[in-house]
Structures are given as structure tokens and as C-alpha cells.
C-alpha positions, 0 to 999 in steps of 0.5 A: 697655718692651716696645717698647724690648725688641723693638728691643734684641733686634736684634743691630745695634741692640744693638751700636749702643746699646752704642757710645752707652753707652761712657764717653769716659774709661774706655772702659767702659759707664757706671757709675752714677751718670751725670752730665750735663755742661752740654754735654749729654755724659755721664760716669761720676761717678767719671771726671768726678771724676777729670778734675776732680781732675786739673784742680783739684789743690788742691780737696779736699772739699765742705767746703773753703774753695775755692769751685769749679773747672773742667775741659774736657769730654773729648768736645767740650772745652767748659769746665765750671764747677763750684761748691763741690759739685764733680761732686756738683753735676752732675745725674744722667742717670737716663734713661741709667741706666735704658737701661743696666739694660734693656741688661744685662737684654737681654744676659743673654737674648741668645745666647752669643757665640763663646768663652763656654761653653754651659750645660746647659738641663736643669741650668742650673749645669752646663756642657756637657762631654761628648758623647753618642755614641748621640744625637750631641749634647753634654750635661753630666755630670748628664745622663749620671748622672741625666738622659736620657743615663744609658744612652747611650755618651758620650765626652770633648767635647774628643776628639770636638771634635778628631776632628770638626774634623779630619774637617771639615778633611779634608772642606774639603781634599777640597772645595778639591781638588775645586774646583781640579780643577773649575776646571782642567776649566773652564779646559781647556774654555774653552781648547778652546772658543777652539781650536774657534772658531779651528780652525773659522775656519781650516777655513772659510777653507780651504773657501772657498779650495778652492771659489774655486779650483774655481770658478776652474778651472770658469770657466777650462774654460768659457772654453776650451770657449767659445773652441772653439765660437767657433772652430768657428763661425767656420770654418763661417760662413766656409765658408758665406759663401764658398759664398754668394759663389760662388753670387751670382757664378754667379747674376750671370753667368747673369742677364746671359746671360739678359738678352742672350738676351732682347734677341737674341730681340727682334730681328725681322730675320733679318740682325740676329739673325744678326749677334749674337755667336754666342760668347755663345750658344754651347753651352759658355757655356750649359752652363757657366751651367746648372751653377750648381747644381753648385757646392759644397754643405754637408752636411745638419746642417752647421749643427748644433753637437751635437758641442760638447754637454757633460754635467755630470750627473756633476759635479752629482752629485759636487758634491751628494755633497760632504761632510766626511770624519770623521778617525779621530783625531777619533773617538778624541778624542770617545771619550776625552772621553766617558770623562773626563766619566764619570769 
């Protein structure tokens, strides 16, 4: 029995049990005695008798000459055959009756449902009908007159109820309004987050475009300076190669003159020697040949390209010093946002 009572104390179990104890005819809890039909469904005896009487209007009493009757179970439509005793011949369901008794006992000890008036614990026959303002608890009139609250300040329960309910309603309104403001702030922050992402992406694209333009400008300037160096290189190498050709021509002439002079020196006969063309060994020819080292020359350091040296130190420092410049509007925006957060 204690085990059953422990099960019945559970709210869900009680509700489920209550549904099983409902008569399908009167839709109320079974009233004793409870009869069992042949199909094992249960009915109140009074409800079973009403169904039987409706199906057998000429059946009057157990002493009637009519031997019996029949009706259908309202739950499963199974046909129930009765003898001359009618519904009084059906077996009583004592188990269901005992369960109903246990259920009613447990219901008496369950907490009050919504709408039921609470009773005073100190005075069981007294309803709680006043409110102790001093102790801030509801109580009954007997507690005010003779009990623990006789020296306390009391007020009508309904007025305190209405006042506190109004106050709670105002608090709920304040909370709802506060939640609306918070939701508005959240929406604004979400919009700011999306705008920040979009603006950051635009700033990245603009920064990349500017650096790409700067890189293109540097590349163009580099090409220009390389062309100037190449042009200077071509001028100098052309001049030097022209001098090389002149010196080679002079060297070739002087070498032929030396060979001719050597051949003349090899002659042993005076007549033959004197028969050589004297114009070849004339003094002007020799003087002219000896001037080979007086052709054009290049100055010292002519091959250097120091004039095309470029210093990029200042550009390097400028690039290293590149940074974002905070706008005044942004600073004011941050100050305003901090004030709003503090509020």
C-alpha cells in the first residue's frame, strides 16, 4: 500500500490514473459499485443500468417474467448478454473500487490546485483572508485576533493582492521595455558589425589599389632609369669601339711599314738597297706612323657609371613610416559610443 501511495504522489501518475478511472458513460470518476463487463471494460452500475434500460425498455425488475436482455459496451461495442438479474448479475470490480478509495485519499493530501482557496495551517477551518503587512505573509482572521499576528498591522488580502499584482505588472512592463531596448541595441550592434566588415573590405581593396598604383609607378620609373643607363652605355661603348678601330688601323699601317723596313735592311747590296722606294721610308711617313699613340683617348674614369646611382633611403624611410591616420570623426564616434555604453 505504501508503494502504491508513493507512486500516486507523482503528479503525472495521478493525472494518468485519473483518466483510467473515468466512466465512458457519465464521464465522471467511477462511483461504487463498479461492474465488469464480459469484455473486461468497467462501468458504474447506475450507468450500466441506464444503458441496459435504454436497450431493453420492457425489462422492469428482477421479478419480471422477462428472462434477460442485452446491450453493447460503450467502449468496444461488444454485445453484453444479461440474465434475469440484469446488471445486478454482473461481477463488481473490487480492485477498481479500492484504487478509487486510495486515489481520493491521496487527492486530499495533494497541494491545492489553482483556484482553490487556501486554508490556515494554524486554524484549519479558517480561510486565509487577510495580509500581515508587518510579517509580509497572508494569514487568517483568527491569527490576527488570537494568534501570532495579533500585534501586527494587517490589510485586506484583496487590496494587497491587487496592489502587488499591479506592481508586478509594472515590473513586467519595465522588463519587457528593457528587453526591447536591449534587442534594439543588439540589432544596432549587429548592423554595426556588418557595416564594419563591409567597410573593412572596402578599405582593404582601396589600400591594395593604392599600393598597386605605387608599385606600377615605381616599375615605370625603374624602366625609365634603366633606359637612360642603357643609352649612356651605348654611347660610351660606341665611342670606345670607334677608338679601338682607329688604333687597330694605325697599328696595321705601322706594322706593314716595319715589315717593309726590315726587308730593306736585309738587302746587302748597296745598289739594291738604294733602289727601294724612298717615299716609303720618308721622314714624313715615319713621323706619321710614330703618331699612333696620339690618337683620341678616354678620360680616366670614363667607364664609370657613378652618375646613375640612385639613393632610395628617403623612400625606404617614407614607406616604413606609412601608417593610417585616424580621422577626427572616428574619435568623436568612439567617445559617443562609450557614453552610450555607460548609460
